[in-house]
C-alpha positions in Angstrom: 49.6 -13.1 -36.4 47.8 -16.3 -37.0 49.3 -19.3 -38.9 46.7 -18.8 -41.7 47.7 -15.2 -42.1 51.4 -16.1 -42.2 50.7 -18.7 -44.9 48.7 -16.2 -46.9 51.5 -13.5 -46.6 54.1 -16.0 -47.5 52.1 -17.3 -50.5 51.7 -13.7 -51.8 55.5 -13.1 -51.4 56.2 -16.2 -53.3 53.8 -15.2 -56.0 55.5 -11.7 -56.3 58.9 -13.4 -56.4 57.7 -15.7 -59.3 56.2 -12.8 -61.1 59.5 -10.8 -60.7 61.5 -13.8 -62.0 59.2 -14.2 -65.0 59.4 -10.5 -65.8 63.2 -10.5 -65.4 63.4 -13.4 -67.8 61.1 -11.9 -70.4 62.7 -8.4 -70.2 66.3 -9.6 -70.3 65.5 -12.0 -73.1 64.3 -9.2 -75.3 67.3 -7.0 -74.9 70.1 -6.8 -77.4 73.6 -7.8 -75.9 76.8 -7.6 -77.7 78.1 -10.8 -76.1 75.1 -13.2 -76.6 77.0 -16.2 -75.2 77.7 -14.7 -71.8 74.3 -13.0 -71.7 72.7 -16.4 -72.4 74.7 -18.0 -69.7 73.4 -15.5 -67.0 69.9 -15.5 -68.3 69.8 -19.3 -68.4 71.2 -19.6 -65.0 68.7 -17.2 -63.5 65.9 -19.1 -65.3 67.1 -22.4 -64.0 67.5 -21.1 -60.4 64.0 -19.6 -60.5 62.5 -22.8 -61.8 64.3 -24.9 -59.2 63.2 -22.7 -56.4 59.6 -22.7 -57.6 59.7 -26.5 -57.7 61.1 -26.7 -54.2 58.3 -24.3 -53.0 55.7 -26.4 -54.7 57.0 -29.6 -53.0 56.9 -27.8 -49.6 53.4 -26.7 -50.3 52.4 -30.3 -51.1 54.1 -31.4 -47.8 52.2 -28.7 -45.8 48.9 -29.7 -47.4 49.3 -33.4 -46.9 50.8 -33.2 -43.3 47.4 -33.2 -41.8 47.7 -32.9 -38.0 51.4 -33.4 -37.9 52.4 -30.0 -36.7 56.2 -30.7 -36.7 56.3 -31.7 -40.3 54.1 -28.6 -41.2 56.3 -26.3 -39.2 59.5 -27.7 -40.7 58.1 -27.2 -44.3 57.0 -23.6 -43.5 60.5 -22.9 -42.0 62.1 -24.2 -45.2 59.8 -22.0 -47.3 60.8 -19.0 -45.3 64.4 -19.8 -45.6 64.2 -20.2 -49.4 62.4 -16.9 -49.6 65.0 -15.2 -47.5 67.9 -16.7 -49.6 66.2 -15.6 -52.8 65.9 -12.1 -51.4 69.5 -12.1 -50.4 70.7 -13.3 -53.7 68.7 -10.6 -55.6 69.9 -7.9 -53.2 73.5 -8.9 -53.5 73.3 -9.1 -57.3 71.8 -5.6 -57.4 74.5 -4.2 -55.1 77.3 -5.8 -57.1 75.8 -4.5 -60.3 75.8 -1.1 -58.7 79.7 -1.3 -58.7 79.4 -1.3 -62.5 79.6 -5.0 -63.3 77.6 -5.9 -66.5 76.3 -9.3 -65.3 76.4 -11.1 -61.9 74.9 -14.2 -60.4 74.9 -15.0 -56.6 74.2 -18.4 -55.4 73.2 -19.5 -51.9 71.3 -22.4 -50.5 69.8 -23.9 -47.3 72.1 -26.8 -47.0 75.4 -25.0 -47.2 76.8 -21.8 -45.7 78.7 -21.1 -49.0 78.1 -18.0 -51.2 79.2 -18.1 -54.8 79.4 -15.2 -57.2 80.0 -15.3 -60.9 80.9 -11.8 -62.3 81.2 -10.9 -65.9 84.1 -8.5 -66.4 86.8 -8.8 -69.0 89.2 -6.8 -66.9 88.4 -8.5 -63.5 91.3 -8.1 -61.1 92.1 -8.6 -57.4 90.8 -5.2 -56.5 87.4 -6.1 -58.0 87.4 -9.3 -56.0 88.2 -7.5 -52.8 85.3 -5.0 -53.3 82.8 -7.9 -54.0 84.3 -10.0 -51.1 83.8 -7.1 -48.6 80.3 -6.5 -49.8 79.4 -10.2 -49.5 80.8 -10.5 -46.0 79.1 -7.3 -44.8 75.7 -7.7 -46.4 75.2 -11.5 -46.1 76.9 -12.1 -42.7 78.7 -15.1 -44.2 82.0 -16.3 -42.9 84.9 -15.2 -45.2 86.0 -18.8 -45.9 82.6 -19.6 -47.4 82.8 -17.0 -50.1 83.8 -17.9 -53.7 84.1 -15.3 -56.4 84.5 -16.5 -60.0 85.1 -14.2 -63.0 83.3 -14.9 -66.2 85.8 -13.7 -68.7 
């Protein structure tokens, strides 16, 4: 596949990701939650994460556009865009899988510069068994080292 096709495919994936984030924000913002404070925390966090990622991608696009003939710079920027896209997909996948265990709200955080995975889970009765389930899922699905996993209950 040519570089131009790769860029087009990557741009389409990013546009779909942005559309998904906007729809998620709009739909979750219109739902009625009993505990609005915690719902606001999770919604606000997701919104900030999405905005931050979109800004990073825009900056990388600018670097790619302005790099001219410097293939090393262009390749590094494209590599970082691919990494951001992969991280975003992993976060969404892990959040969905953790919610499948029955947790009301969850946020997973990963980034390029750190191997750490942090999870914030809303559960008033969160216990050690819950942490073990989530821990096992994270280690299995994200191939992260166990010492890099952090699980935080939002009580």
